[in-house]
C-alpha positions as CSV (number, residue, x, y, z in Angstrom):
1,M,25.2,9.2,6.3
2,T,25.5,12.7,7.7
3,P,25.0,13.3,11.5
4,A,21.8,15.2,10.7
5,E,20.4,12.3,8.6
6,T,21.3,9.9,11.4
7,Q,19.6,12.1,14.0
8,E,16.5,12.6,12.0
9,R,16.2,8.9,11.3
10,T,16.9,7.9,14.9
11,I,14.3,10.3,16.3
12,R,11.6,8.9,13.9
13,S,12.5,5.3,14.8
14,L,13.3,5.3,18.5
15,G,11.3,2.8,20.6
16,E,11.4,2.7,24.4
17,G,14.4,0.4,24.6
18,V,16.3,2.0,21.6
19,T,18.9,4.7,22.1
20,R,20.8,6.9,19.7
21,N,23.8,4.6,20.6
22,D,22.0,1.7,18.8
23,D,22.5,3.5,15.4
24,A,26.2,3.9,16.2
25,Q,26.5,0.2,17.2
26,L,24.7,-1.0,14.0
27,T,26.8,1.3,11.8
28,A,29.9,0.0,13.5
29,L,28.8,-3.6,13.0
30,F,28.3,-2.9,9.3
31,A,31.8,-1.3,9.1
32,R,33.2,-4.4,11.0
33,M,31.6,-6.7,8.5
34,C,33.3,-4.7,5.6
35,R,36.6,-4.6,7.5
36,T,36.8,-8.3,8.3
37,W,35.9,-9.2,4.7
38,S,38.7,-6.9,3.5
39,E,41.1,-8.6,5.9
40,G,40.0,-12.0,4.4
41,D,39.0,-13.3,7.9
42,A,36.0,-15.5,7.4
43,K,35.7,-16.4,11.1
44,A,35.7,-12.7,12.1
45,Y,33.3,-11.9,9.3
46,G,31.0,-14.7,10.5
47,D,31.1,-13.2,14.0
48,C,29.1,-10.3,12.7
49,F,26.2,-12.8,12.2
50,T,24.0,-14.9,14.5
51,A,24.7,-18.6,14.6
52,D,21.3,-19.3,12.8
53,C,21.7,-16.5,10.2
54,D,20.2,-16.6,6.7
55,Y,22.7,-15.3,4.1
56,V,21.5,-14.8,0.5
57,S,24.2,-13.8,-1.9
58,F,23.9,-11.5,-4.9
59,D,23.3,-14.5,-7.2
60,G,20.5,-15.9,-5.0
61,T,22.6,-18.6,-3.3
62,R,21.3,-19.2,0.3
63,A,23.5,-20.3,3.2
64,K,21.6,-21.3,6.3
65,G,23.6,-20.8,9.5
66,R,26.9,-19.1,10.4
67,A,29.1,-22.2,9.9
68,V,28.0,-22.8,6.3
69,M,28.4,-19.1,5.5
70,V,31.9,-18.9,7.1
71,E,32.9,-22.1,5.2
72,S,31.9,-20.6,1.9
73,H,33.5,-17.2,2.6
74,D,36.7,-18.9,3.7
75,K,36.8,-20.5,0.2
76,L,36.1,-17.2,-1.4
77,F,38.7,-15.3,0.6
78,R,41.3,-17.9,-0.1
79,G,40.3,-18.3,-3.7
80,V,38.5,-16.0,-6.3
81,L,38.1,-13.1,-3.8
82,F,41.6,-13.3,-2.4
83,G,42.8,-9.8,-1.5
84,S,39.4,-8.2,-2.2
85,A,37.7,-5.5,-0.1
86,L,34.1,-5.0,0.8
87,V,33.3,-1.3,0.4
88,G,29.9,-0.1,1.6
89,E,27.8,2.1,3.9
90,V,24.6,2.1,5.8
91,E,21.7,3.8,4.0
92,S,19.1,3.5,6.7
93,I,18.1,1.9,10.0
94,R,14.5,1.2,11.0
95,Y,13.7,-0.3,14.4
96,L,11.0,-2.9,14.1
97,S,11.2,-3.4,17.9
98,D,13.6,-2.6,20.6
99,D,15.8,-5.6,19.7
100,V,15.2,-5.9,15.9
101,A,16.3,-3.5,13.3
102,L,16.0,-3.4,9.5
103,V,19.2,-2.1,8.0
104,H,19.6,-1.1,4.3
105,G,23.1,-0.6,3.0
106,T,25.1,-0.6,-0.1
107,G,28.2,-2.6,-0.8
108,S,30.6,-3.5,-3.6
109,V,33.5,-6.0,-3.8
110,L,36.6,-4.3,-4.9
111,V,38.9,-6.9,-6.3
112,A,42.6,-6.5,-5.7
113,W,43.6,-5.7,-9.2
114,R,41.2,-2.7,-9.5
115,S,41.5,0.7,-7.9
116,E,37.9,1.8,-8.5
117,L,34.6,0.1,-8.0
118,P,32.9,-1.1,-11.2
119,K,29.5,0.6,-11.5
120,R,27.8,-2.7,-12.3
121,R,29.0,-4.3,-9.1
122,L,27.0,-2.2,-6.6
123,T,24.8,-4.3,-4.4
124,R,22.0,-3.2,-2.0
125,N,21.8,-5.2,1.2
126,T,18.6,-5.8,3.2
127,I,19.7,-6.9,6.7
128,V,17.8,-7.9,9.8
129,A,19.8,-7.2,12.9
130,V,18.9,-8.6,16.3
131,R,20.2,-7.6,19.7
132,G,21.2,-10.5,21.9
133,S,23.5,-11.0,24.9
134,E,26.5,-10.2,22.8
135,G,25.0,-7.0,21.4
136,W,23.8,-6.5,17.8
137,R,24.3,-9.2,15.2
138,F,23.0,-9.7,11.7
139,S,20.4,-12.4,11.6
140,A,19.5,-12.3,7.9
141,I,21.0,-10.6,4.9
142,H,19.9,-10.5,1.3
143,N,22.2,-9.0,-1.4
144,G,20.8,-7.8,-4.7
145,R,22.6,-6.1,-7.6
146,V,21.5,-2.5,-8.2
147,R,20.3,-2.6,-11.8
148,P,17.5,0.0,-12.0
149,M,15.1,-0.6,-14.8
150,G,12.5,2.0,-15.8
151,I,8.9,0.8,-15.7
152,P,7.4,1.1,-19.2
153,E,4.3,3.3,-19.5
154,P,1.0,1.3,-20.1
155,N,0.8,2.5,-23.7
156,S,4.5,2.0,-24.5
157,L,5.7,-0.5,-27.2
158,P,6.8,-3.1,-24.6
159,A,3.4,-2.9,-22.8
160,R,1.4,-3.1,-26.1
161,M,3.5,-6.2,-27.1
162,A,2.8,-7.8,-23.8
163,K,-0.9,-7.3,-24.2
164,V,-0.8,-8.8,-27.7
165,L,1.0,-11.8,-26.3
166,V,-1.7,-12.2,-23.7
167,R,-4.5,-12.1,-26.3
168,V,-2.7,-14.6,-28.5
169,S,-2.0,-16.9,-25.6
170,R,-5.6,-16.7,-24.5
171,A,-6.8,-17.5,-28.0
172,L,-4.5,-20.5,-28.3
173,G,-5.3,-21.7,-24.8
174,I,-1.7,-21.7,-23.7
175,G,0.2,-20.4,-20.7
176,R,-1.4,-18.7,-17.7
177,A,-3.5,-16.5,-20.0
178,G,-5.0,-19.5,-21.8
179,A,-5.8,-21.3,-18.5
180,V,-7.3,-18.3,-16.7
181,Q,-9.9,-16.1,-18.2
182,G,-9.3,-13.8,-15.2
183,P,-9.8,-10.2,-14.4
184,F,-7.0,-8.8,-16.6
185,K,-7.9,-7.2,-19.8
186,A,-5.5,-7.1,-22.7
């Protein structure tokens, strides 16, 4: 993120108790999360999160609480992700209140035997950060693979086929279309 982008975003999102330094602290926390992953230090990685955090991995697996998340990452760092690096950056920060921020970032795991990030491994992170007595920590994170799909136009072949399936389902009385004679028109 360029300084101009950071300043523009910060000015738009400042609350009474938020300062420009909060952007720097949150960006530093994200960088620390990446660094501690890359060092294979599950405990230090976990210290970036609140004790009651929610952690949703790219595959939808959910860990509730720092202890569970640290345990699973310790296994990963000593096992299949041994020697890996977490490479990412903050895309945006939006303050929901003086002590709560929504952070979007990107990240990818660079395994030790690769020198470049695979394109299909890019992940977008949606993170809720909270400010407590120890400063900013991540309270919730949801990781999702970046796999953009175009939305078909309403008259495209996939859309026309979907409408045919709805009409057939309705006629046969199966599925949601068969049970609901609702507002949708096929």
